C-alpha positions in Angstrom: 38.7 46.0 17.4 40.7 48.0 19.9 41.3 51.8 19.6 45.0 51.0 19.0 44.1 48.8 16.1 41.6 51.3 14.6 44.3 54.0 14.8 46.9 51.8 13.0 44.5 50.8 10.3 43.0 54.3 9.7 46.5 55.8 9.5 47.0 54.2 6.2 43.6 53.4 4.8 42.6 57.1 5.2 45.5 58.1 2.9 44.7 55.3 0.5 41.1 56.2 0.1 41.8 59.9 0.0 44.5 59.7 -2.7 43.2 57.2 -5.1 39.9 55.8 -3.7 41.2 52.3 -3.3 39.5 50.3 -0.5 40.6 47.2 1.3 38.0 45.3 -0.6 39.4 46.5 -3.9 42.9 45.7 -3.0 42.0 42.2 -1.9 40.3 41.7 -5.3 43.3 43.1 -7.1 45.9 40.6 -5.8 45.9 36.8 -6.0 47.6 36.5 -2.6 46.2 37.1 0.9 45.7 40.5 2.5 45.6 40.5 6.4 44.6 43.5 8.4 44.3 44.1 12.2 41.4 42.2 13.6 41.7 39.4 11.0 42.3 35.9 12.3 46.1 35.2 12.3 47.1 38.8 12.3 49.3 38.6 15.4 51.1 35.5 14.0 51.5 37.2 10.6 53.1 40.3 12.1 55.6 38.4 14.2 59.2 38.4 13.0 62.1 36.2 14.0 63.8 38.4 16.6 62.0 39.2 19.8 61.6 42.7 21.2 60.1 43.9 17.9 56.4 44.6 18.4 55.1 46.6 15.4 51.6 46.7 14.0 51.4 47.0 10.3 48.1 48.1 8.9 48.3 45.7 6.0 50.2 42.4 5.5 50.1 41.2 1.9 51.2 37.7 1.2 52.0 38.0 -2.4 51.3 35.0 -4.7 53.7 36.1 -7.6 55.7 38.9 -9.1 52.5 40.5 -10.5 51.2 40.8 -6.9 54.5 42.3 -5.8 54.4 44.8 -8.6 50.8 45.9 -7.6 51.8 46.4 -4.0 54.9 48.3 -4.8 52.9 50.6 -7.0 50.3 50.9 -4.4 52.8 51.9 -1.7 54.4 54.4 -4.1 51.1 56.0 -5.0 49.7 56.2 -1.4 52.9 57.1 0.4 52.6 54.1 2.7 55.7 52.8 4.4 56.7 49.5 2.8 58.5 46.7 4.5 59.7 43.6 2.6 59.8 40.2 4.3 61.3 37.0 3.1 62.3 35.0 6.2 61.8 37.9 8.7 65.4 37.7 10.1 66.4 41.3 9.9 68.4 42.1 13.0 67.2 45.7 12.8 63.5 44.8 12.5 63.3 46.0 8.9 60.9 43.1 8.0 58.0 44.9 9.5 56.5 48.4 9.9 54.4 50.4 12.3 51.2 51.4 10.4 52.5 50.6 6.9 52.4 47.7 4.5 54.4 44.4 5.0 54.9 42.8 1.6 55.4 39.2 2.7 57.0 36.9 0.2 56.8 33.7 2.2 54.1 32.1 0.1 56.3 32.3 -3.0 58.2 29.0 -2.8 58.6 28.0 -6.5 61.8 26.1 -7.2 63.0 24.8 -10.6 66.2 22.8 -10.5 68.1 22.1 -13.7 70.3 19.2 -12.7 72.2 19.0 -16.0 73.0 22.7 -16.1 73.6 22.8 -12.3 71.4 25.8 -11.8 68.1 26.7 -10.1 65.4 29.4 -10.3 64.2 29.9 -6.7 61.4 32.2 -5.5 62.1 34.6 -2.7 59.9 33.0 -0.1 62.0 29.9 0.2 64.2 29.5 3.3 67.8 28.4 3.1 66.8 25.0 4.6 64.0 24.4 2.1 66.2 25.2 -0.9 69.1 23.2 0.4 67.0 20.1 1.1 65.5 20.2 -2.4 68.9 20.7 -4.1 70.5 18.1 -1.8 68.1 15.4 -3.1 70.2 15.8 -6.3 73.6 15.9 -4.5 73.8 19.7 -5.3 74.1 22.8 -3.2 74.3 26.6 -3.1 76.0 28.1 -0.1 73.8 30.2 2.2 74.2 30.8 5.9 74.2 28.6 9.0 70.5 28.9 9.9 67.9 27.0 7.9 65.0 29.3 8.6 66.6 32.4 7.1 65.0 33.5 3.9 67.1 33.2 0.8 66.3 36.7 -0.3 67.7 38.7 2.6 70.9 36.6 3.0 71.6 36.7 -0.8 71.1 40.4 -1.2 73.5 41.2 1.6 76.2 38.8 0.4 75.7 35.4 2.1 78.5 34.2 4.3 78.0 30.5 5.2 79.5 27.1 5.5 80.7 26.8 1.9 82.3 30.3 1.8 85.9 29.1 1.6 85.2 26.5 -1.0 82.7 28.2 -3.2 82.6 31.8 -2.0 79.6 34.0 -1.0 76.0 33.3 -2.0 76.2 36.2 -4.5 79.1 34.6 -6.2 76.7 31.9 -7.3 73.9 34.3 -8.4 73.5 34.1 -12.2 70.4 36.2 -12.7 67.4 37.6 -10.8 63.9 38.9 -11.4 63.2 42.2 -9.6 60.3 44.6 -9.2 61.6 48.1 -9.2 60.1 51.2 -7.6 58.1 52.1 -10.7 56.4 48.6 -10.6 58.4 47.2 -13.6 59.3 43.5 -13.5 62.9 43.2 -14.8 65.2 40.3 -15.4 68.8 41.3 -14.5 72.1 39.5 -15.1 75.6 40.3 -16.2 74.4 41.5 -19.6 70.9 42.9 -18.9 70.8 45.9 -16.5 74.3 45.0 -15.4 74.5 48.0 -13.0 71.4 46.8 -11.1 72.7 43.2 -11.1 76.0 44.5 -9.6 74.1 46.5 -6.9 71.8 43.6 -5.7 74.9 41.4 -5.1 75.6 42.9 -1.7 73.6 46.1 -1.7 70.6 44.7 0.2 67.0 45.5 -0.6 67.6 49.0 -1.6 66.9 48.7 -5.3 63.7 46.7 -5.6 62.0 43.5 -4.5 63.7 40.4 -5.9 61.1 37.8 -6.6 63.2 35.1 -8.1 66.9 34.2 -8.1 68.8 32.0 -10.5 71.7 30.3 -8.6 74.6 28.1 -9.7 74.6 24.7 -8.0 77.7 22.8 -7.0 78.2 19.1 -6.5 78.0 18.8 -2.7 76.6 15.5 -1.7 78.2 14.0 1.4 80.3 16.3 3.6 82.1 15.9 6.8 80.4 18.3 9.1 78.6 19.0 12.4 79.3 20.5 15.7 82.5 20.1 17.8 82.4 21.4 21.3 85.6 21.9 23.2 86.6 23.2 26.6 87.1 27.0 26.5 90.5 28.6 27.1 92.1 31.6 25.3 95.0 29.4 24.1 92.7 26.8 22.6 90.7 29.5 20.8 93.8 31.1 19.4 95.1 27.8 18.2 91.8 26.8 16.7 91.6 30.0 14.6 95.2 29.6 13.4 94.4 26.0 12.3 91.2 27.1 10.6 93.1 29.7 8.6 95.7 27.1 7.5 93.1 24.4 6.8 92.2 23.3 3.2 89.7 25.6 1.5 87.2 22.8 1.6 86.8 23.4 5.3 84.7 26.3 6.5 84.2 26.9 10.2 82.0 29.1 12.5 83.5 29.2 16.0 81.6 30.5 19.0 82.9 31.2 22.5 79.7 31.2 24.7 78.1 30.2 27.9 76.8 26.7 27.4 73.1 26.4 27.1 71.1 23.5 28.6 71.1 21.3 25.5 70.8 17.5 25.6 74.2 16.9 23.8 76.1 19.0 26.4 76.8 17.3 29.8 74.9 19.1 32.5 78.1 20.0 34.4 79.0 22.4 31.6 75.7 24.3 31.7 76.4 28.0 32.2 80.1 27.6 31.7 82.2 28.8 28.8 82.6 26.5 25.9 84.0 26.7 22.3 81.3 25.5 19.9 82.5 25.0 16.4 80.2 24.4 13.4 82.3 22.8 10.7 81.8 21.7 7.1 84.4 20.0 4.9 83.0 20.0 1.3 85.1 17.2 -0.2 86.1 13.6 0.1 85.3 12.0 3.4 88.8 10.6 4.2 90.3 14.0 3.4 87.7 15.6 5.6 88.4 13.4 8.5 92.1 14.3 8.2 91.3 18.0 8.1 89.1 17.8 11.2 91.6 15.7 13.2 93.9 18.6 14.4 90.8 20.3 15.9 89.7 17.2 17.7 93.3 16.9 19.1 93.2 20.3 20.7 91.4 18.9 23.8 89.1 16.1 24.8 85.8 17.1 23.2 82.8 17.9 25.4 80.7 16.7 22.4 81.8 15.6 19.0 79.0 15.5 16.4 81.2 15.9 13.4 80.6 13.0 10.9 80.0 12.2 7.3 76.5 13.5 6.4 74.5 14.9 3.6 74.9 18.6 3.3 71.3 19.5 4.2 71.8 17.8 7.6 73.9 20.8 8.6 70.6 22.6 9.2 69.1 21.0 12.3 65.4 21.5 13.3 64.9 24.8 15.0 62.6 25.2 18.1 59.2 26.7 17.3 58.4 30.0 18.9 62.0 30.9 19.4 62.3 34.7 19.2 65.7 35.8 20.7 66.3 39.3 22.0 70.0 40.3 21.7 72.4 43.2 21.9 75.0 42.7 19.2 77.8 44.1 17.1 79.6 42.9 14.0 83.1 43.7 12.5 86.1 42.3 10.7 89.4 41.6 12.4 92.7 40.5 11.1 93.9 38.0 13.7 93.1 36.2 16.9 96.3 36.4 18.9 96.7 35.8 22.6 95.6 39.4 23.4 92.5 39.1 21.3 91.6 35.8 22.8 92.0 37.2 26.3 89.8 40.1 25.4 87.1 37.8 24.2 87.1 35.7 27.4 87.3 38.7 29.7 84.2 40.3 28.2 82.1 37.1 28.0 82.9 36.4 31.6 81.9 39.9 32.6 78.4 39.6 31.0 75.4 38.7 33.1 73.2 38.0 30.1 71.2 34.8 29.7 73.8 33.9 27.1 76.9 35.9 26.0 78.8 34.9 22.9 81.6 35.8 20.5 81.4 34.3 17.0 84.3 34.1 14.7 84.1 33.1 11.0 87.4 32.5 9.2 87.1 33.7 5.7 89.4 33.6 2.7 89.6 31.0 0.0 87.2 31.4 -3.0 85.5 34.4 -1.4 88.8 36.3 -1.4 89.6 35.5 -5.1 86.8 37.7 -6.4 87.8 41.3 -7.1 86.6 43.7 -4.5 84.7 45.8 -7.1 83.1 42.9 -8.9 80.0 43.1 -6.6 78.7 45.5 -4.0 80.2 43.3 -1.2 83.5 45.1 -0.8 85.1 43.0 1.9 86.9 40.3 -0.1 90.2 40.7 1.6 88.9 40.5 5.2 90.3 37.5 7.1 87.9 37.0 10.0 84.4 38.2 10.8 83.6 38.7 14.4 80.2 39.0 16.0 79.4 39.6 19.6 76.0 39.2 21.3 74.2 39.1 24.6 70.9 37.3 24.6 68.4 38.4 27.3 64.7 38.4 28.2 64.1 41.3 30.5 63.6 44.6 28.5 64.7 46.6 31.5 68.2 45.1 30.9 68.5 46.3 27.4 70.7 49.4 28.1 73.2 47.4 30.2 73.6 44.7 27.5 73.9 47.3 24.7 76.6 49.0 26.7 78.4 45.6 27.1 78.2 44.9 23.4 79.5 48.3 22.5 82.4 48.1 24.9 83.2 44.5 23.8 83.3 45.6 20.1 85.5 48.6 21.0 88.0 46.4 22.8 88.0 43.9 19.9 88.4 46.4 17.2 91.7 46.2 15.3 91.4 49.3 13.2 89.0 48.1 10.5 85.7 50.1 10.5 84.1 48.0 7.9 81.1 45.6 8.6 78.9 43.0 6.9 75.5 44.5 6.2 73.4 41.5 7.0 74.6 41.5 10.7 74.1 45.2 11.3 71.3 46.2 13.8 69.6 49.5 14.1 72.5 51.7 13.1 73.1 55.2 11.6 74.2 56.1 8.1 77.8 56.2 9.1 77.7 52.5 10.0 75.8 51.6 6.8 78.5 53.4 4.9 81.1 51.3 6.7 79.5 48.3 5.0 80.0 50.0 1.6 83.5 51.6 1.8 85.0 54.0 -0.7 83.8 54.0 -4.3 81.3 51.2 -3.6 79.0 53.7 -1.7 79.2 56.3 -4.5 78.3 53.7 -7.2 75.4 52.4 -5.1 73.9 55.8 -4.4 74.1 56.6 -8.2 72.3 53.3 -9.1 69.8 54.0 -6.3 69.0 57.4 -7.9 68.3 55.7 -11.2 66.1 52.9 -9.9 64.5 54.3 -6.7 64.9 58.1 -6.8 62.3 58.7 -4.0 63.8 56.1 -1.7 60.6 54.0 -1.6 62.7 51.0 -0.5 64.1 52.6 2.7 63.2 50.0 5.4 66.7 48.4 5.1 70.2 49.4 5.8 69.5 52.3 3.7 71.5 53.7 0.8 69.9 57.0 -0.1 69.8 58.1 -3.8 72.5 60.4 -5.0 71.4 64.0 -5.3 
């Protein structure tokens, strides 16, 4: 064991043994799951999160087996003062899924799923990924909307809101959340829904992991069997982008789109002459009848001769393609909401992407509205119901020495793209200050959340997140 490893381990075990005499052996005996410490086989793999550039060494990684394990570890962290990180899929942009010298409570082994086909609902444990849940539900011709990446954990995406490829048809993920099981800071295991602990149920629908560890979710399922979906890649011009967004806003609510202007990667479905050049890549899902879906997609196909057209009738789970193993991107990114993509906005997007020397530069636009917008803004902690378009900009790179330059590019791009709306979607925020977190929870939403935080987590035990401090 290296000196660095000994230091990381002793930093926490010394406090634990000094405060309550609990040893590693005793903790391992107390939980049904697995406890991994520095020096154990598999430690480096266990501490690795999705995004690259995050190299932290937790002293303990506990793969919980059930809610009782979670309760014990939460109580353990509270009693010892250890920093506690919660991990479902490990996709936190800010690196909140891990800790330096603290405890990672890893939920990835908790993959129980009970589907009630008749009632169109499912109880899903927090270690499931969006792809795993969607594949299992899809076997019954049913779906709950998550994001656009199959490896994302259902817990993180749900707690922040959940903006995916069914957002216009069925709303956010939280709009299909019926109930949850949550371990609070005092170690209690609570069931919450609209009638039981309704304040806490309100808060976890958009408020992130600030209020406890959700171990199970009960979701509503929708009949989504065959869709018309896939990827449409078009030549990139500002005029085409502007028209695409205009058409996406006018399209039937059954159609949700995620449009990315980017430098083309060397992928087998893209002709080699486009590698490194700008393209418009659209991920599209029409959740309805196939013929109607083909009609809805036709105007987008007609914008230009497609570079690649993979939009077709498919089962909904096919929208999550296999992901490359060992992929750990490093990115400088920003997120915001905008009201329109006019010619000026389109020109700004192309100007900034062309100016980047990153391995890949991109601007992603998600047209919102539909079912998401019909939910009152104060019905959940996601307060952005009236926003029209979500915009994300990112520069992917490998050389750490380039970080400052790419961060400056992302900041300047976001400033140029800003249309006067300071609000942001919490799940896409990086390592930001409290002012930016407050922008994710504007007005009375913030005040209500801090009050609920004070009730359920007065010492801010759950602080490795986009943190909402308890009201004083």
